C-alpha positions in Angstrom: -109.7 31.5 -50.0 -108.3 32.0 -53.4 -106.9 35.3 -52.5 -105.1 33.8 -49.6 -103.6 31.1 -51.7 -102.3 33.6 -54.3 -100.5 35.6 -51.7 -98.8 32.6 -50.3 -97.6 31.5 -53.7 -96.3 34.9 -54.4 -94.4 34.9 -51.1 -92.8 31.5 -51.9 -91.7 32.8 -55.3 -90.1 35.8 -53.7 -88.4 33.8 -51.0 -86.9 31.4 -53.6 -85.6 34.2 -55.7 -84.0 35.8 -52.7 -82.3 32.6 -51.8 -81.0 32.1 -55.3 -79.7 35.7 -55.2 -78.1 35.2 -51.8 -76.4 32.0 -53.0 -75.0 33.7 -56.1 -73.7 36.5 -54.0 -72.0 34.2 -51.5 -70.4 32.2 -54.4 -68.9 35.4 -55.7 -67.6 36.4 -52.3 -66.1 32.9 -51.8 -64.4 33.0 -55.2 -63.0 36.5 -54.4 -61.6 35.3 -51.1 -60.1 32.2 -52.7 -58.5 34.3 -55.4 -57.2 36.7 -52.8 -55.7 34.0 -50.6 -54.1 32.3 -53.6 -52.7 35.5 -54.9 -51.3 36.4 -51.4 -49.4 33.2 -50.9 -46.2 34.5 -52.4 -44.0 33.2 -55.1 -43.2 29.9 -53.4 -46.6 28.4 -53.8 -50.1 28.2 -52.4 -51.0 28.0 -48.6 -51.0 24.3 -49.0 -47.2 24.4 -49.3 -46.9 26.2 -46.0 -49.2 23.6 -44.5 -47.1 20.8 -45.8 -44.0 22.4 -44.4 -45.7 22.7 -41.0 -46.6 19.1 -41.1 -43.0 18.1 -42.1 -41.6 20.3 -39.3 -43.9 18.8 -36.7 -42.8 15.3 -37.9 -39.1 16.3 -37.5 -39.8 17.7 -34.0 -41.5 14.4 -33.1 -38.6 12.3 -34.5 -36.0 14.4 -32.7 -37.9 14.3 -29.5 -38.1 10.5 -29.7 -34.3 10.4 -30.4 -33.7 12.7 -27.4 -35.7 10.4 -25.1 -33.8 7.4 -26.4 -30.5 9.2 -25.8 -31.6 10.2 -22.3 -32.5 6.6 -21.6 -29.2 5.4 -22.8 -27.4 8.1 -20.8 -29.3 7.0 -17.7 -28.2 3.4 -18.2 -24.6 4.6 -18.8 -24.8 6.7 -15.7 -26.0 3.6 -13.7 -23.0 1.6 -15.1 -20.7 4.5 -14.4 -21.9 4.8 -10.8 -21.5 1.0 -10.4 -18.0 1.2 -11.9 -17.1 4.1 -9.6 -18.4 2.3 -6.5 -16.4 -0.8 -7.6 -13.2 1.3 -8.0 -13.7 3.0 -4.6 -14.2 -0.4 -3.0 -11.1 -1.7 -4.7 -9.1 1.3 -3.6 -10.4 1.0 0.0 -9.5 -2.7 0.0 -6.0 -1.8 -1.2 -5.7 0.7 1.5 -6.9 -1.7 4.2 -4.5 -4.3 2.9 -1.5 -1.8 3.0 -2.6 -0.8 6.5 -2.8 -4.4 7.6 0.5 -5.5 6.2 2.5 -2.4 6.9 3.2 -3.6 10.4 4.5 -6.9 9.2 6.5 -5.2 6.4 8.0 -2.6 8.7 8.9 -5.0 11.5 12.0 -6.6 9.8 13.0 -3.2 8.4 12.7 -1.6 11.8 14.9 -4.4 13.3 17.5 -3.9 10.6 17.7 -0.2 11.2 18.2 -0.8 15.0 21.0 -3.2 14.4 22.8 -1.0 11.9 22.4 2.1 14.2 23.9 0.0 17.1 26.7 -1.2 14.8 27.6 2.3 13.8 28.5 3.1 17.5 31.1 0.3 17.6 34.7 0.9 16.8 35.2 -0.7 13.3 37.9 -0.6 10.7 37.4 2.2 8.2 36.4 -0.2 5.4 33.8 -1.9 7.6 32.4 1.5 8.8 32.0 2.5 5.2 30.0 -0.7 4.4 27.8 -0.2 7.5 27.1 3.3 6.3 26.1 2.0 2.8 23.8 -0.6 4.5 22.2 2.1 6.6 21.5 4.4 3.6 20.1 1.5 1.6 17.7 0.7 4.5 16.7 4.3 4.7 15.9 4.3 1.0 13.7 1.2 1.4 12.0 2.8 4.4 11.4 5.9 2.4 9.9 4.1 -0.7 7.7 1.9 1.4 6.5 4.7 3.6 5.8 6.8 0.6 3.6 4.1 -1.0 1.7 3.5 2.2 1.2 7.3 2.8 0.0 8.2 -0.7 -2.5 5.3 -0.5 -3.8 6.4 2.8 -4.1 10.0 1.8 -5.9 9.2 -1.5 -8.3 6.9 0.4 -9.0 9.6 3.0 -8.2 7.3 5.9 -5.3 9.4 7.1 -6.5 12.2 9.4 -4.7 15.0 11.2 -4.2 15.0 14.9 -3.4 18.6 15.8 -2.0 19.4 19.2 0.4 22.1 20.6 4.1 21.3 20.8 7.4 23.2 20.9 8.7 23.3 17.4 12.2 22.5 18.8 11.0 19.0 19.8 10.7 18.3 16.0 13.4 20.4 14.5 16.2 19.6 16.9 16.0 15.8 16.1 15.7 16.5 12.3 18.7 18.8 12.4 20.9 16.3 14.2 19.8 13.5 11.9 20.3 15.4 8.6 23.5 17.0 9.8 25.0 13.5 9.6 23.3 12.8 6.3 24.6 16.0 4.8 28.1 15.4 6.0 28.2 12.1 4.1 27.4 14.1 0.9 30.1 16.6 1.8 27.6 19.3 2.7 27.1 21.3 5.9 23.7 21.9 7.6 23.0 25.3 9.2 20.3 25.1 11.8 18.6 28.1 13.5 16.6 26.7 16.5 13.4 28.1 17.8 11.4 27.6 21.0 8.0 28.7 19.6 5.0 26.6 20.5 2.9 25.7 17.4 -0.2 23.7 16.8 -0.1 21.0 14.2 0.1 17.2 13.7 3.7 16.5 14.7 4.0 13.3 12.7 2.6 14.8 9.5 4.6 18.0 9.9 7.7 15.9 10.4 6.9 14.1 7.1 6.8 17.5 5.3 10.0 18.8 6.8 11.8 15.5 6.3 10.9 15.5 2.6 12.2 19.1 2.2 15.5 18.1 3.9 15.8 14.8 1.9 15.4 16.7 -1.4 17.8 19.4 -0.4 20.5 16.9 0.4 19.8 14.8 -2.6 19.9 17.5 -5.2 22.7 19.7 -3.8 26.1 18.9 -5.1 28.1 21.4 -3.0 27.5 24.1 -0.4 25.1 23.9 2.5 21.5 23.2 3.6 19.6 25.6 5.9 16.9 24.6 8.4 15.3 27.4 10.4 12.2 29.3 11.4 10.9 32.8 10.8 8.1 34.4 12.8 5.1 35.6 10.7 1.9 37.3 11.7 -0.1 34.1 10.9 2.4 31.6 12.3 5.9 30.2 12.2 7.4 29.7 8.7 9.6 26.6 8.9 12.1 26.9 6.0 14.5 24.5 4.3 16.9 26.1 1.8 19.8 24.7 -0.3 22.5 25.9 -2.7 21.5 23.3 -5.3 20.6 23.8 -9.0 17.2 25.4 -8.2 13.9 24.8 -10.0 12.9 26.5 -13.2 9.7 28.5 -13.2 7.9 26.2 -15.6 8.5 23.2 -13.3 7.3 24.6 -10.0 3.8 23.3 -10.3 4.7 20.0 -12.0 7.0 18.9 -9.2 4.0 18.7 -6.8 2.3 16.1 -9.1 2.7 12.3 -8.8 5.8 10.8 -10.3 7.3 14.1 -11.2 10.8 15.3 -10.3 12.8 18.3 -11.2 15.0 17.7 -14.2 18.6 17.4 -13.1 21.0 15.7 -15.3 23.8 15.8 -12.7 21.9 13.4 -10.4 20.6 10.7 -12.6 21.4 8.2 -10.0 19.1 9.7 -7.3 16.5 7.3 -6.2 12.8 8.0 -5.6 9.4 7.6 -7.0 8.6 11.3 -7.5 5.9 11.1 -4.9 7.5 13.1 -2.0 6.2 16.5 -2.9 2.8 15.1 -4.0 2.5 13.8 -0.4 3.6 17.2 0.9 0.9 18.9 -1.2 -1.8 16.6 0.2 -0.6 16.9 3.8 -0.5 20.7 3.5 -4.1 20.7 2.3 -5.1 18.4 5.1 -3.4 20.5 7.7 -4.6 23.8 6.1 -1.0 25.0 6.4 0.4 26.4 3.1 3.6 25.4 1.5 5.6 28.0 -0.4 8.5 27.6 -2.9 11.0 30.3 -3.9 13.9 29.4 -6.2 16.5 30.9 -8.5 17.9 28.5 -11.1 21.6 27.9 -10.5 21.5 29.4 -7.0 19.2 27.1 -5.0 15.7 26.6 -3.7 13.7 27.4 -0.5 10.7 25.4 0.6 8.7 26.4 3.6 5.5 25.6 5.4 3.7 28.1 7.7 2.4 26.6 11.0 0.0 28.5 13.2 1.0 29.5 16.7 -0.6 27.5 19.6 -3.1 29.4 21.7 -1.6 31.3 24.7 -3.1 28.8 27.1 -1.6 25.8 25.3 1.7 27.6 24.9 1.8 28.3 28.7 1.0 24.6 29.4 3.9 23.5 27.2 6.2 25.8 29.1 9.6 26.9 28.0 11.3 23.9 26.5 15.1 24.2 26.8 17.2 23.1 23.9 18.8 19.8 24.7 22.0 19.0 22.8 22.5 15.5 21.7 25.5 14.2 23.6 27.9 11.6 22.3 26.9 8.0 22.9 29.8 7.3 25.2 29.4 10.4 27.3 29.1 9.3 31.0 27.3 12.6 31.8 24.5 11.8 29.3 21.1 11.4 31.0 20.8 8.1 29.3 23.7 6.6 31.1 22.5 3.9 33.6 18.9 4.8 33.0 16.6 1.7 33.2 14.6 1.2 30.0 12.0 -1.5 29.7 11.1 -2.8 26.2 8.0 -4.9 25.5 7.7 -6.4 22.0 6.7 -9.8 20.7 9.2 -9.7 17.9 12.5 -11.3 18.9 14.5 -9.4 16.3 13.1 -6.0 17.5 14.0 -7.0 21.1 17.6 -7.8 20.1 17.9 -4.6 18.0 16.6 -2.4 20.8 18.9 -4.0 23.4 21.9 -3.4 21.1 20.9 0.2 20.3 19.9 1.3 23.8 22.9 -0.5 25.3 25.2 1.4 23.0 23.8 4.6 24.5 24.6 3.5 28.0 21.1 2.4 29.0 20.3 -0.6 31.2 17.8 -2.5 29.1 15.3 -5.1 30.1 13.3 -6.6 27.2 10.7 -9.2 26.9 7.5 -10.2 25.0 5.2 -9.7 28.0 4.9 -7.5 31.1 4.9 -10.5 33.4 8.1 -11.9 31.9 9.7 -8.5 32.1 8.8 -8.0 35.7 10.1 -11.5 36.6 13.5 -10.7 35.0 13.8 -7.2 36.6 14.6 -8.3 40.1 12.5 -5.6 41.6 14.2 -2.8 39.6 12.1 0.3 39.0 12.0 1.4 35.3 12.6 4.9 34.1 11.1 4.6 30.6 8.8 2.0 29.0 9.0 1.4 25.2 6.1 -0.8 24.2 4.9 -2.0 20.8 1.2 -1.2 20.1 0.4 -4.4 18.4 1.3 -7.3 20.7 0.2 -10.3 18.6 -2.3 -12.6 20.2 -2.3 -10.8 23.5 -5.6 -9.3 24.4 -4.5 -5.8 25.4 -2.8 -3.2 23.2 0.5 -1.5 24.1 -1.5 1.5 25.1 -3.6 -0.4 27.6 -0.5 -2.3 28.9 1.4 1.0 29.3 -1.5 2.5 31.3 -1.5 -0.5 33.6 2.2 -0.4 34.2 2.1 3.3 34.9 -0.4 2.8 37.6 1.9 0.2 39.1 5.0 2.4 38.7 4.1 6.1 39.3 6.2 8.5 37.3 7.0 5.9 34.6 7.5 7.6 31.2 5.9 5.6 28.4 6.5 5.6 24.6 4.1 3.6 22.4 5.7 2.5 19.1 3.5 1.6 16.2 3.2 1.4 12.4 -0.4 2.6 12.6 -0.7 6.2 11.5 -4.3 6.5 12.7 -4.8 9.9 14.3 -7.0 8.5 17.0 -4.1 6.3 18.4 -1.7 9.2 18.7 -4.4 11.3 20.2 -5.2 8.6 22.8 -1.6 8.3 23.7 -1.2 12.0 24.1 -4.4 12.3 26.2 -3.0 9.5 28.4 0.2 11.4 29.0 2.3 9.1 26.8 4.4 9.6 23.6 3.9 7.9 20.3 6.6 7.0 17.7 6.0 5.6 14.3 7.8 2.7 12.6 10.3 2.3 11.2 11.8 3.8 14.3 14.3 6.6 13.7 17.2 6.1 16.2 18.0 9.8 16.4 14.3 10.7 17.1 14.2 8.0 19.8 17.4 9.3 21.4 16.1 12.9 21.5 12.9 11.8 23.0 14.6 9.8 25.7 16.9 12.6 26.6 14.0 15.0 26.9 12.1 12.5 29.1 15.0 11.9 31.4 16.4 15.5 31.6 15.1 17.3 34.8 12.8 20.2 34.0 
């Protein structure tokens, strides 16, 4: 028993000594490691400094993350306000457009009547001084018409409510009337207009294309002091290039893009009195983009400018359907051989001034005119006379049917009756509906020369 106890005591002493030795050795190792770590931390301090920098960096990252979240929240709120403001602006713009569309008819009615009266008065024999005054009145009314039409058109284009109604037509039906109209306008300015006609059938929106060519011609006459204006066509592989050139001052290279912007006009000190808003070519640019028919400009300062638009050919089937359209010369108003002489024209419009103006204008062309506010009143006054042409306003006030519906009803009653719907509404669906019904559509303010050319074509035997 004693032996066993001695051995156990000895083992305990040995274990205690071993533990003390192991503890001492571990202390030395720990001190060596601490010394090595501290000596390897570099000249800028102990590892604790690196740890502090890491903590500081983490704090900066957290603060900047919080700031970014706040900025994103503020941006989100700003975007919501921006979207609301954009929606409000679009609603205001659409409201303005609807207002202009609604009032354009009422605004254009008295202007249309005035143009009809002046055009009729120009056909009367007047003293030279009176004829000059009538000419001034006519040009002033055309200026008002141009300004008002420009404002309405730019508003409709910007709001996206004006759409193209492309259809095949002989280019001569447009250019012949424009050539005759601007030949007279150019003559007043002491200029000559050279016109090269074409019988090519193209496909475009006739009213919008007329707006483009009319703008080209107006600018050519306005800015040309002497010489001539050219209107003609050139066949290209991709279509017909309709060109308007002049011998005016030309357009400098640095101005050729700016003139297609709103309220921009070519600098021309010689014509400070020329009127306009500088919106004409801006409208041309928008119409060109809508039609997908490019506009080109070539100019040499001091020698003139040439504007053109390329219009695609109509398909062979559509061209064949149009047939060969003979060029119809505009004959003098008092020519007894004119197809308008003694033709019976019915006019339906609920505006008394328009009725009086149409009677005066058509009567000066030799037509026999019957005019009234309703179809029943017109038929009662006609004494059984069969009409050749019907001119009807699209908006007929409080009457239930539109001019288009009324014209269709009268054409069923009078087979072969040619119908022309007259409107201030530029909606493409209206002109398309008129065309599909076999009728023609003219826009207000009515251009007398355009009306005369259309009547001659309707009454000339094929």
